[in-house]
NUKOLZA-752868 format. One record per residue: residue number from 1; residue in three letters; chain; x negated, y negated, z negated of N, C-alpha, C in turn. Coordinates in steps of 0.05 Angstrom, whole numbers. Layout:
BEGIN
(NUM; 'ALA'; 'A'; (X; Y; Z); (X; Y; Z); (X; Y; Z)) ...
***
This chain:
BEGIN
(1; 'UNK'; 'A'; (1477; 805; 171); (1474; 819; 146); (1453; 805; 130)) (2; 'UNK'; 'A'; (1454; 810; 104); (1433; 799; 87); (1430; 816; 62)) (3; 'UNK'; 'A'; (1406; 815; 51); (1401; 830; 26); (1415; 816; 3)) (4; 'UNK'; 'A'; (1428; 832; -14); (1442; 821; -37); (1425; 825; -62)) (5; 'UNK'; 'A'; (1429; 809; -82); (1415; 812; -107); (1428; 834; -124)) (6; 'UNK'; 'A'; (1412; 853; -132); (1423; 875; -149); (1420; 868; -178)) (7; 'UNK'; 'A'; (1442; 868; -192); (1442; 862; -221); (1427; 884; -236)) (8; 'UNK'; 'A'; (1411; 876; -256); (1396; 896; -271); (1406; 897; -300)) (9; 'UNK'; 'A'; (1408; 921; -310); (1415; 926; -338); (1396; 911; -356)) (10; 'UNK'; 'A'; (1404; 898; -376); (1431; 898; -389); (1449; 875; -381)) (11; 'UNK'; 'A'; (1447; 865; -356); (1464; 843; -347); (1493; 848; -354)) (12; 'UNK'; 'A'; (1507; 830; -368); (1534; 835; -376); (1554; 837; -353)) (13; 'UNK'; 'A'; (1547; 827; -329); (1565; 829; -306); (1568; 858; -297)) (14; 'UNK'; 'A'; (1549; 875; -305); (1551; 904; -298); (1574; 917; -314)) (15; 'UNK'; 'A'; (1584; 904; -334); (1606; 914; -350); (1634; 906; -340)) (16; 'UNK'; 'A'; (1635; 891; -318); (1660; 881; -307); (1674; 904; -293)) (17; 'UNK'; 'A'; (1700; 908; -299); (1716; 928; -285); (1724; 917; -258)) (18; 'UNK'; 'A'; (1719; 932; -237); (1726; 923; -210); (1756; 926; -205)) (19; 'UNK'; 'A'; (1767; 909; -189); (1795; 910; -182); (1799; 922; -154)) (20; 'UNK'; 'A'; (1821; 935; -149); (1826; 947; -123); (1827; 927; -101)) (21; 'UNK'; 'A'; (1819; 936; -77); (1821; 920; -53); (1850; 924; -43)) (22; 'UNK'; 'A'; (1861; 903; -32); (1888; 905; -21); (1886; 904; 10)) (23; 'UNK'; 'A'; (1909; 908; 23); (1910; 908; 52); (1900; 881; 63)) (24; 'UNK'; 'A'; (1906; 859; 49); (1898; 832; 57); (1868; 828; 55)) (25; 'UNK'; 'A'; (1854; 845; 40); (1825; 843; 36); (1809; 854; 60)) (26; 'UNK'; 'A'; (1822; 869; 78); (1808; 881; 100); (1804; 860; 122)) (27; 'UNK'; 'A'; (1783; 844; 119); (1777; 821; 136); (1748; 825; 147)) (28; 'UNK'; 'A'; (1740; 808; 165); (1712; 808; 175); (1693; 803; 152)) (29; 'UNK'; 'A'; (1701; 788; 131); (1684; 783; 108); (1679; 809; 93)) (30; 'UNK'; 'A'; (1699; 826; 90); (1695; 852; 77); (1676; 869; 93)) (31; 'UNK'; 'A'; (1679; 869; 119); (1660; 885; 136); (1631; 875; 132)) (32; 'UNK'; 'A'; (1628; 849; 130); (1602; 837; 126); (1591; 846; 98)) (33; 'UNK'; 'A'; (1608; 846; 78); (1600; 855; 51); (1591; 884; 52)) (34; 'UNK'; 'A'; (1606; 901; 66); (1598; 929; 68); (1571; 932; 82)) (35; 'UNK'; 'A'; (1568; 918; 104); (1542; 919; 119); (1519; 909; 102)) (36; 'UNK'; 'A'; (1523; 888; 87); (1502; 877; 70); (1496; 896; 47)) (37; 'UNK'; 'A'; (1516; 909; 36); (1512; 929; 15); (1495; 953; 26)) (38; 'UNK'; 'A'; (1501; 962; 50); (1485; 984; 61); (1456; 974; 65)) (39; 'UNK'; 'A'; (1452; 951; 76); (1425; 940; 81); (1410; 938; 54)) (40; 'UNK'; 'A'; (1424; 929; 34); (1411; 926; 7); (1404; 953; -4)) (41; 'UNK'; 'A'; (1423; 972; -2); (1418; 999; -13); (1395; 1013; 1)) (42; 'UNK'; 'A'; (1394; 1012; 28); (1372; 1024; 43); (1345; 1011; 37)) (43; 'UNK'; 'A'; (1346; 985; 34); (1321; 970; 28); (1310; 976; 0)) (44; 'UNK'; 'A'; (1327; 982; -19); (1320; 984; -47); (1298; 1004; -54)) (45; 'UNK'; 'A'; (1295; 1028; -45); (1315; 1045; -30); (1332; 1061; -50)) (46; 'UNK'; 'A'; (1357; 1065; -42); (1375; 1081; -59); (1393; 1098; -42)) (47; 'UNK'; 'A'; (1410; 1114; -56); (1429; 1131; -42); (1458; 1123; -47)) (48; 'UNK'; 'A'; (1462; 1104; -65); (1489; 1094; -70); (1488; 1067; -82)) (49; 'UNK'; 'A'; (1509; 1051; -77); (1511; 1024; -89); (1540; 1017; -92)) (50; 'UNK'; 'A'; (1547; 1009; -116); (1574; 1000; -122); (1575; 970; -121)) (51; 'UNK'; 'A'; (1597; 959; -112); (1600; 930; -109); (1594; 915; -135)) (52; 'UNK'; 'A'; (1601; 927; -157); (1595; 914; -183); (1566; 908; -186)) (53; 'UNK'; 'A'; (1548; 925; -175); (1520; 921; -178); (1509; 897; -163)) (54; 'UNK'; 'A'; (1525; 887; -144); (1517; 863; -129); (1536; 839; -135)) (55; 'UNK'; 'A'; (1548; 841; -159); (1565; 819; -169); (1589; 814; -152)) (56; 'UNK'; 'A'; (1600; 835; -140); (1625; 834; -124); (1643; 853; -137)) (57; 'UNK'; 'A'; (1663; 844; -151); (1678; 861; -170); (1704; 872; -158)) (58; 'UNK'; 'A'; (1700; 886; -136); (1721; 900; -122); (1714; 929; -121)) (59; 'UNK'; 'A'; (1734; 947; -118); (1729; 976; -117); (1718; 985; -90)) (60; 'UNK'; 'A'; (1692; 981; -87); (1678; 987; -62); (1652; 1001; -68)) (61; 'UNK'; 'A'; (1647; 1023; -55); (1622; 1038; -58); (1611; 1045; -30)) (62; 'UNK'; 'A'; (1584; 1043; -28); (1571; 1053; -4); (1551; 1074; -13)) (63; 'UNK'; 'A'; (1549; 1096; 4); (1533; 1119; -3); (1521; 1130; 22)) (64; 'UNK'; 'A'; (1496; 1140; 20); (1484; 1156; 41); (1464; 1174; 28)) (65; 'UNK'; 'A'; (1471; 1199; 24); (1453; 1218; 11); (1437; 1235; 32)) (66; 'UNK'; 'A'; (1440; 1229; 58); (1426; 1244; 79); (1396; 1238; 79)) (67; 'UNK'; 'A'; (1381; 1258; 88); (1351; 1255; 89); (1344; 1232; 108)) (68; 'UNK'; 'A'; (1358; 1230; 131); (1351; 1211; 152); (1366; 1184; 149)) (69; 'UNK'; 'A'; (1381; 1182; 128); (1397; 1157; 124); (1414; 1151; 148)) (70; 'UNK'; 'A'; (1428; 1171; 158); (1445; 1168; 181); (1473; 1177; 177)) (71; 'UNK'; 'A'; (1481; 1180; 151); (1509; 1189; 145); (1522; 1170; 125)) (72; 'UNK'; 'A'; (1525; 1144; 133); (1537; 1125; 114); (1566; 1132; 107)) (73; 'UNK'; 'A'; (1572; 1129; 82); (1599; 1134; 72); (1609; 1110; 57)) (74; 'UNK'; 'A'; (1632; 1100; 64); (1645; 1078; 50); (1669; 1089; 35)) (75; 'UNK'; 'A'; (1671; 1082; 9); (1694; 1090; -7); (1706; 1065; -19)) (76; 'UNK'; 'A'; (1730; 1060; -12); (1745; 1037; -22); (1768; 1047; -40)) (77; 'UNK'; 'A'; (1770; 1035; -63); (1790; 1044; -83); (1787; 1074; -89)) (78; 'UNK'; 'A'; (1763; 1083; -93); (1759; 1112; -96); (1770; 1123; -122)) (79; 'UNK'; 'A'; (1779; 1148; -120); (1788; 1164; -143); (1777; 1192; -140)) (80; 'UNK'; 'A'; (1770; 1204; -162); (1762; 1232; -159); (1774; 1248; -182)) (81; 'UNK'; 'A'; (1778; 1274; -177); (1787; 1292; -198); (1769; 1317; -196)) (82; 'UNK'; 'A'; (1762; 1328; -219); (1746; 1352; -218); (1762; 1375; -207)) (83; 'UNK'; 'A'; (1750; 1392; -191); (1763; 1416; -180); (1767; 1436; -202)) (84; 'UNK'; 'A'; (1747; 1438; -220); (1750; 1455; -244); (1733; 1443; -266)) (85; 'UNK'; 'A'; (1730; 1456; -288); (1716; 1445; -311); (1686; 1449; -310)) (86; 'UNK'; 'A'; (1675; 1461; -289); (1646; 1466; -287); (1631; 1440; -286)) (87; 'UNK'; 'A'; (1609; 1438; -302); (1592; 1415; -302); (1563; 1424; -299)) (88; 'UNK'; 'A'; (1546; 1405; -291); (1518; 1410; -289); (1502; 1385; -295)) (89; 'UNK'; 'A'; (1478; 1389; -304); (1460; 1366; -309); (1444; 1361; -284)) (90; 'UNK'; 'A'; (1440; 1335; -278); (1423; 1328; -256); (1410; 1302; -263)) (91; 'UNK'; 'A'; (1384; 1299; -255); (1370; 1275; -262); (1381; 1252; -244)) (92; 'UNK'; 'A'; (1387; 1230; -258); (1398; 1206; -244); (1380; 1183; -248)) (93; 'UNK'; 'A'; (1380; 1166; -228); (1367; 1140; -229); (1388; 1120; -221)) (94; 'UNK'; 'A'; (1381; 1094; -221); (1400; 1074; -214); (1386; 1049; -205)) (95; 'UNK'; 'A'; (1395; 1037; -184); (1383; 1012; -174); (1385; 989; -195)) (96; 'UNK'; 'A'; (1405; 991; -213); (1408; 971; -234); (1391; 977; -259)) (97; 'UNK'; 'A'; (1379; 1001; -259); (1362; 1009; -281); (1336; 1019; -269)) (98; 'UNK'; 'A'; (1320; 1000; -258); (1296; 1009; -243); (1276; 1023; -261)) (99; 'UNK'; 'A'; (1263; 1043; -248); (1241; 1057; -260); (1249; 1074; -284)) (100; 'UNK'; 'A'; (1274; 1082; -286); (1283; 1099; -308); (1301; 1121; -297)) (101; 'UNK'; 'A'; (1296; 1145; -306); (1312; 1168; -298); (1319; 1185; -322)) (102; 'UNK'; 'A'; (1343; 1197; -322); (1351; 1214; -344); (1371; 1235; -334)) (103; 'UNK'; 'A'; (1373; 1257; -348); (1392; 1278; -341); (1420; 1269; -350)) (104; 'UNK'; 'A'; (1439; 1272; -332); (1467; 1265; -338); (1484; 1288; -329)) (105; 'UNK'; 'A'; (1504; 1295; -346); (1522; 1316; -340); (1546; 1305; -324)) (106; 'UNK'; 'A'; (1551; 1318; -302); (1574; 1311; -284); (1589; 1336; -276)) (107; 'UNK'; 'A'; (1613; 1332; -266); (1628; 1354; -254); (1613; 1365; -230)) (108; 'UNK'; 'A'; (1614; 1391; -226); (1600; 1404; -203); (1615; 1398; -177)) (109; 'UNK'; 'A'; (1641; 1401; -177); (1657; 1398; -152); (1680; 1380; -158)) (110; 'UNK'; 'A'; (1684; 1360; -140); (1705; 1341; -143); (1721; 1337; -117)) (111; 'UNK'; 'A'; (1746; 1329; -122); (1764; 1322; -100); (1765; 1291; -99)) (112; 'UNK'; 'A'; (1760; 1280; -76); (1757; 1251; -73); (1779; 1240; -55)) (113; 'UNK'; 'A'; (1791; 1218; -64); (1811; 1203; -48); (1801; 1174; -47)) (114; 'UNK'; 'A'; (1801; 1162; -23); (1793; 1134; -20); (1802; 1125; 7)) (115; 'UNK'; 'A'; (1797; 1099; 12); (1801; 1088; 38); (1774; 1085; 51)) (116; 'UNK'; 'A'; (1773; 1086; 78); (1748; 1081; 92); (1745; 1051; 97)) (117; 'UNK'; 'A'; (1724; 1044; 111); (1719; 1015; 115); (1741; 1001; 131)) (118; 'UNK'; 'A'; (1757; 1016; 145); (1779; 1005; 161); (1806; 1007; 147)) (119; 'UNK'; 'A'; (1806; 1017; 122); (1831; 1020; 107); (1846; 1045; 111)) (120; 'UNK'; 'A'; (1834; 1064; 126); (1847; 1090; 131); (1841; 1109; 108)) (121; 'UNK'; 'A'; (1862; 1123; 99); (1859; 1142; 77); (1840; 1165; 85)) (122; 'UNK'; 'A'; (1824; 1173; 66); (1806; 1196; 69); (1808; 1213; 44)) (123; 'UNK'; 'A'; (1806; 1239; 47); (1807; 1257; 24); (1789; 1280; 31)) (124; 'UNK'; 'A'; (1772; 1287; 12); (1753; 1310; 16); (1744; 1321; -11)) (125; 'UNK'; 'A'; (1733; 1345; -9); (1722; 1359; -33); (1692; 1360; -29)) (126; 'UNK'; 'A'; (1677; 1356; -50); (1648; 1356; -48); (1634; 1366; -73)) (127; 'UNK'; 'A'; (1609; 1373; -71); (1593; 1382; -94); (1565; 1372; -91)) (128; 'UNK'; 'A'; (1547; 1381; -108); (1519; 1374; -106); (1513; 1345; -110)) (129; 'UNK'; 'A'; (1493; 1335; -96); (1483; 1308; -99); (1505; 1288; -92)) (130; 'UNK'; 'A'; (1521; 1293; -71); (1542; 1274; -64); (1563; 1272; -87)) (131; 'UNK'; 'A'; (1570; 1294; -99); (1590; 1293; -121); (1578; 1277; -144)) (132; 'UNK'; 'A'; (1553; 1282; -151); (1540; 1267; -173); (1540; 1237; -166)) (133; 'UNK'; 'A'; (1532; 1230; -142); (1530; 1202; -134); (1557; 1188; -135)) (134; 'UNK'; 'A'; (1578; 1201; -125); (1605; 1189; -126); (1613; 1184; -155)) (135; 'UNK'; 'A'; (1609; 1203; -172); (1616; 1199; -201); (1600; 1176; -213)) (136; 'UNK'; 'A'; (1574; 1175; -207); (1557; 1154; -217); (1567; 1126; -208)) (137; 'UNK'; 'A'; (1573; 1124; -182); (1582; 1098; -171); (1610; 1091; -181)) (138; 'UNK'; 'A'; (1627; 1110; -184); (1654; 1105; -195); (1652; 1094; -223)) (139; 'UNK'; 'A'; (1632; 1104; -239); (1628; 1094; -265); (1622; 1064; -264)) (140; 'UNK'; 'A'; (1605; 1055; -245); (1599; 1027; -242); (1624; 1010; -239)) (141; 'UNK'; 'A'; (1643; 1020; -223); (1668; 1005; -218); (1684; 1002; -244)) (142; 'UNK'; 'A'; (1678; 1019; -264); (1692; 1018; -289); (1675; 1003; -310)) (143; 'UNK'; 'A'; (1652; 992; -302); (1635; 978; -321); (1617; 996; -337)) (144; 'UNK'; 'A'; (1613; 1020; -328); (1596; 1040; -342); (1570; 1043; -327)) (145; 'UNK'; 'A'; (1548; 1043; -342); (1522; 1047; -330); (1512; 1075; -341)) (146; 'UNK'; 'A'; (1497; 1089; -325); (1490; 1117; -333); (1475; 1118; -359)) (147; 'UNK'; 'A'; (1461; 1097; -368); (1448; 1098; -394); (1468; 1100; -417)) (148; 'UNK'; 'A'; (1493; 1093; -411); (1514; 1095; -432); (1517; 1124; -442)) (149; 'UNK'; 'A'; (1509; 1144; -426); (1511; 1172; -433); (1488; 1181; -451)) (150; 'UNK'; 'A'; (1468; 1163; -455); (1445; 1170; -471); (1449; 1163; -500)) (151; 'UNK'; 'A'; (1432; 1173; -517); (1433; 1166; -546); (1428; 1136; -549)) (152; 'UNK'; 'A'; (1437; 1124; -571); (1433; 1096; -577); (1403; 1089; -577)) (153; 'UNK'; 'A'; (1387; 1107; -588); (1358; 1102; -589); (1347; 1100; -561)) (154; 'UNK'; 'A'; (1355; 1118; -543); (1345; 1117; -515); (1355; 1092; -501)) (155; 'UNK'; 'A'; (1380; 1085; -506); (1391; 1061; -494); (1375; 1036; -502)) (156; 'UNK'; 'A'; (1368; 1034; -527); (1353; 1011; -537); (1325; 1011; -524)) (157; 'UNK'; 'A'; (1313; 1034; -522); (1286; 1036; -509); (1287; 1027; -480)) (158; 'UNK'; 'A'; (1308; 1036; -465); (1311; 1027; -437); (1315; 997; -436)) (159; 'UNK'; 'A'; (1333; 987; -453); (1338; 958; -453); (1313; 942; -458)) (160; 'UNK'; 'A'; (1297; 949; -478); (1272; 935; -484); (1253; 936; -460)) (161; 'UNK'; 'A'; (1250; 960; -448); (1232; 964; -426); (1240; 946; -402)) (162; 'UNK'; 'A'; (1266; 945; -396); (1276; 930; -373); (1274; 900; -378)) (163; 'UNK'; 'A'; (1280; 891; -402); (1278; 863; -409); (1249; 854; -406)) (164; 'UNK'; 'A'; (1230; 871; -414); (1202; 865; -411); (1194; 863; -382)) (165; 'UNK'; 'A'; (1203; 881; -365); (1198; 880; -336); (1210; 855; -324)) (166; 'UNK'; 'A'; (1234; 848; -332); (1247; 824; -322); (1232; 799; -329)) (167; 'UNK'; 'A'; (1222; 798; -353); (1205; 774; -362); (1180; 772; -345)) (168; 'UNK'; 'A'; (1168; 796; -339); (1143; 796; -323); (1148; 786; -295)) (169; 'UNK'; 'A'; (1172; 792; -283); (1178; 783; -256); (1184; 753; -255)) (170; 'UNK'; 'A'; (1194; 742; -278); (1203; 714; -278); (1179; 695; -277)) 
***
């Protein structure tokens, strides 16, 4: 395994729409990608990471919202549908938008369909932090970053702040 480079907003590669993984993609290399994504997410530290964020433009998400970081979840070609129209605000952060948090409205309860790391179908209903995290990471696969939900003024402020931080690191 190895740590992957996490793209930071406003990197244009974060806008790339991920493509579905096919049966032929379930190779040892995919398993290595999944393991490296988990290692990168835990090291960051974060609770979710979409493949788009590490410049791998396939529909792959890794998540672990558990306190002890012992409940890894892999979602390949994920889809979700709201169980009902109920929404709630929750503060979100993002490994691609370091040091910035904002309230984002998401569906409270969702039905999720995806493949697991071995290509087996999985389907479940969830709410709370896991539901928010899945919706956030699915956005990444569509080229959407959570700051897109903010006003233009806030988006510009975040962009300026992050560009300044990136220049300081360079």
